[in-house]
N, C-alpha and C positions, 0 to 999 in steps of 0.2 A: 125692835125700837119702830115705831111708826113714827113715816115722815110724808108732812104734807105739804104738798107745793102749790102755793096758787099764781096760777097763769103758766097756760102750756104752752107760750112760746119759746123761741131759742136758748135763752137763760134757762128757764127753766127747764125745761125737759133734760137739759145740759144736765142740772141738779140736782133731778130726780136720774137720770140713770149713775153716775157718782152714787148717791145713797144706798140704789139697789146693785149695786156695782159689789156695796159693802156691807152685804147683809142684811139692811133696815126692810120694810115692808112701805111701797109707797104709793102714795093715793096722789093726784091729780085734780084742780079744779081749774076748770076755767068755763064763763061764759057761753063760750061759742062753741059752737062744735066743728068747725069748721079748724081752726087749731088745734082742738083733742084728734082728730082725727091726721092730721098733716104730722101733729108730738106721737103717735101711736107710728106711723109708718116709720117716721123718723129713725123710732127706737128702733124697729125692728131692721130695719135698712144697715143701721148700725151694726147690729150684734150679725144679721146674717154674712155682714164683709168681717166682723171678727175670728168665726168660724170657717171662711175662706182663707184668710191668713193663717189659719194656726192661731191665734189668740185668745179664742174660745173655744169648749168645745161645745158641742151638739146638746150635750145635756145640761151643760153650765146656760144657755143660752136659753133651754125652755125653764130652769128655772127663779133667774133671773127674771126672764116675765114674765111669770107665775109672781111676782115680789112686785108687779105693777098694776095699778090702775087708775084708771082717766075717767074721772064723773063731770056731770052740770048743775050736779044738786052740792049745793053747799055744807050739807050735813055731812057727805061721806069723809069731811077732813076730821068726825069727832075719835076721839082715843088717841089724836096725835101725840108722840112726846117732842115734837119740836115744828113747826109751822115755817116755812121759810116762805118769804111774798117775792115774787119776781116778775108786778106789772108794770104798766110802764110810768115813765118819771114825770110820777106831779103826785101832790100834799094832796089834795082834795080827794083823787081817787084812790089812795094807798090808804087814805086816814077812813073814805066811805066803804073799804073792804074791812078792814081791823072791826070796825061798828060790826059788820056780819060776824066774822067772825071767834073776835071774841068771847062769845056768850056762849059758844059751842065747844070749847076746847075746853082742858081742868085747869085748874087755877094753876096747879104746880108745871104744867106745859111751856115751851118758852116761844113767843113772836118773834120772828127775825126777816127781816127786809134786806133785801138783795142791790140797797139803792145805792149807785155808783158817786151820788153826789151830794143828797138831801139830807139835810137836819133831821139826824134821831131824834134829836128832843121836842123839834117841829111836828114829827110823826106820832110819836106818843103821845102827846098832848091828852090827849082826849081816851087814853084808856083807863080800861079798872084797875090796870095791872103794869104800871110803865118796868118796874121794878123786874118783868118778865121778858120784858123786848129790849130788842138790839140790834147792830149793821152785822151780817153776814154780809160782804161783797167779794160773788167770785169774779171772773176776769175770764172772757171769751175768749173761746170757745172753752167751756169751764172744766168738760172732762179731761181737755190738755193743758191749762196751762194751770202750772201749781199754786200760785197766790190765791189765799183767800184774807181779806181786812177785817178785822175782829173790832167790830165798831159800837162800844159800850155809849150808850146814852151818859146824860147828865144822873136821871133816874133809876140806873142799870142798875142791880146788884152787882155785888160782888163775883157773883156765881157765877154771872153769866159769861165770864171772861175765865174762869176758871175750869166753866165746861165748854166749851164753845174749842178753845186752843185743843185740847186734849182729842175730844171729836171733830175736830177737822185734820189733828195728826193721822188717827184710825183710821178717817178717809186717803190719806194718801197727801195731803196740801203740807203748803208750806204758809202756816198762819204768823198774821204778824199784826200786833195789839197801836188800834189806832185813837187818836184822840179825835170829838164828837165834830171837826174842822171840815168847813167844806171843800171839797175835795178830798175828803181824806189824805193819805200818802200820794197815792200815785197819781191820779188823775189831777190833785193840787201840782206837785211836782214837773208832769209834763206838760204843762199849760206850755212851756215858751216853744217845746217841740214842734209845735205847729203852729206857735201866733206868732213869732219871729222868724219863721219858715215865710208864713203870706207876706208878714211887713216887707221880708226883702225881694219876693218876687212885685210885691204893689211899687216898691223905688223903682224895680227895671234893675235891678241888681243882675239878675240872670231868670233862666225860665223855670219855671215849673220843673221839665223833666232835668236840667243841670242842677237843683240845689237837691233833688232827691239822689240826683247821680251821687255829688257832694259829699252825700252827711251816708251813704250809704258804703260810701269808700271807705268809713273809718270801724266800720262793723256794725251797724244797724239793721236789721233783716231787711226792713223799708223805710222809703224815703216821707217825711210827712204830709207830700201828697196825695203819694201812692197808699197812705193808712189810715188817710180823713175819707179817702174817696173809698176805700176798704168797710171801715166803717161806718161811713153813709154820714151825712152831711148835717139832715135834720140831730143825727143822737151825736154828732160834734160839739157843732154850733148850741146845741141848747145848754151838751154839759158846763161849756165854755162861760154863757151866757151866766148859766144859774151858780158858777164860782164867784165868776164878775161881783153879778149881785151882791152875795152874802155875804162876800169881803168890800162892803159899801164901796159900792165902782171902782174897788183898788186900780190905776193903769196897770198894773201888773198881769192881770187877768183881762184887761180888753178884749172881747171877740171884736171879730174882724167882719168889714162891710163887705168885701167881696165873697168869705162864705155864706155871709144873709142873703146874699142873691142868688149867688146859686140854692142855699134851702128854698128859698121864694121860687123859684123858679122849678123848684121839681128837679131838679138837677142833684139829685142825693149822691152819687158815684158810682158805683159798680152793680146797684141793685136794681137802678134809674136806665143802666146805659151809658151816661155820662156825668163826671161831675170837673175834676180836677183836669183828667184825661177821657179823652172819647172810647168807650171800649165796644164801639158798631167793629172793629176789627177783631173782639175775641177779648179775652179777661186780660192778654199779656200785652194789653197795647202800653201799659207804664211803663214796663221794662224793655217794651222796644222803641220806645220813646226816649229813655234810658241811657239805650244801648247807641242810639245814634248822637248822643248831646254832646259837645264838646264845648268844656271848660277850663281857662286857664289855670291850671293846679294852686298857681298862691292862690287865686281869687278864689279857688275852693276851697282849699287852705281858710281861709277868711269867716267864708260864711257858716262853718262848719265852729270856728273857734265860737264865731259870737253866738249861735244856736245851743253850743253848748256850756259857756261862760253864763248865758241865763238859768238854762235849767241845774248848772250847780248853784249859782244864789237862791233860785225857789228851794232846793233840795237841803242850803244852809238853813233858812228861814224855815223849815219845818221843821227842824231841829232848834232853833232859836225861840220856838214858840211850844216848845215841848208835845209837838204832836205825836212826837215818837221816836226810838233815841238812832244815833248817827246809823248804825251798822245797821237798824232794820232800812231805814229809806235806801238802803245798799239797796239791801234783797227783796224788797216791795220792786225797784226799779229793774234790778234784772231778773224777777223768778213772773212777772206781773205783765211787763209790757215786753220783757227780752232784751232790754239794753246790754249794752255788748261790757259793760263797763257800770259801777254803780258812781254814780253822779259824784258823790262825795267824794271815794278813792279816786275819780279822776282829777277831780280838784286841785287833791293835793299832787298829782303826779304835776300836771299843767304849774301848781305853785301857785298858792294864795294871790300873791304878789300880780302877777301877770294876769288872774281870772279878777283881781279889784280894777287892775289899769285899766282893763277891755270896758268893763262896765262905769266907768269912770271915760273915760272919750266918749262912748255913746249915748252918756248922759247930758256931759259940755256940749256933743255936735246936735244933740235932738231938740233937748231940752226938757223931756220927757220922763216923768217919773217912775216908769217901767224899769227903768236902768237902774233907778237906786240901790245901791249897794246894800246886801243884809247888815244888819249891828256885828254879826258872827263873823262876816264876812273880813272884819276892819277889823275886829278884835284878834281875828287867827292872822293876821296879816304883819299886824305890831307886841304879836307876842303875848297879849294880853288875854287870853286864854285857846284852849286844847281842848281836842275832843277825844276822849276816851271811851269804851267801849260800854256801851249802855247807859253814859253820861254825858254831859257838858259840864267840863271845867269851867268857870268864869272869871277871871279876876278884876271884869273892867268893874267899876263904880261910880258913878259922878258924883 
């Protein structure tokens, strides 16, 4: 199989690495020579470390590198069986690239996008063969993170999911099928992890380091501020704003002005040296600040409770909207962003009545629709709905 990757940035490089390590011929296309050189150097360094650590033999390194080529010439993608686009998150940029790519590939080739939140329908609207297009969303770093969201568009053929699911399994990934909805599964359900933490900070409830430390105390590998600094505020804010706009400015997804100001100031997190934390002392600045943080245990519990209940509410809404099945939400959040538990499992353990009570208290206190409980949560609490594997049984009728 020949795999063409459009864009030799971090994500594109990682996706191509996965394909090459699973016996595919890989060609990277990028119009920027610097990106090509950096991608090549990155792959060579990664494989050298694999050999050094005994994870790859020298002969395997050479044979895998022999499967990989880089080119500034877009015609290099000809004869690809699958083309995976991984360029900037901009609809017009992606569509302009597809207009150049589609005439070069066979009618039975697949064209996929690695978008994390853009509409598959919108991206495919100008294609001659939209039935051969769909979302294949990997998570960063692609070679390490197991989840891939498979997102068919409204015009995608049934063969898209039937082909991509076994292919991703063969590449050692955990595929989850999602409906073409803003943010898909992970970037929809994860919004409160960041937004509610920032809101708590803006209210003066606790400091950045205290909130991060409280969240990590229940099993999260990174706190929300530490994670947004790692992702980059340019990326994280843009995804938040995109999801908010695509959900018709629903208050549940409202972006933060605090984060917007960081983005506008160029304080993007680790990559710029400063974000919510100042990394002048090194990349461990966040951990060092959290270790010094002192927070009342009861306040810490309340902070975590509020963030988790909003995540649970968003997870239930994802099921309610038919985006995916309940077990897939939990699988996606564990495998895609390393949550310690699936949010729906977590909600069942906390108790639907307790989750509903916390959301109602916040809704009453703030008068903000971001805290409105999902109808499914109300139905679960009243016994009018049940979550079964692969389905939602809803007995509530108006």
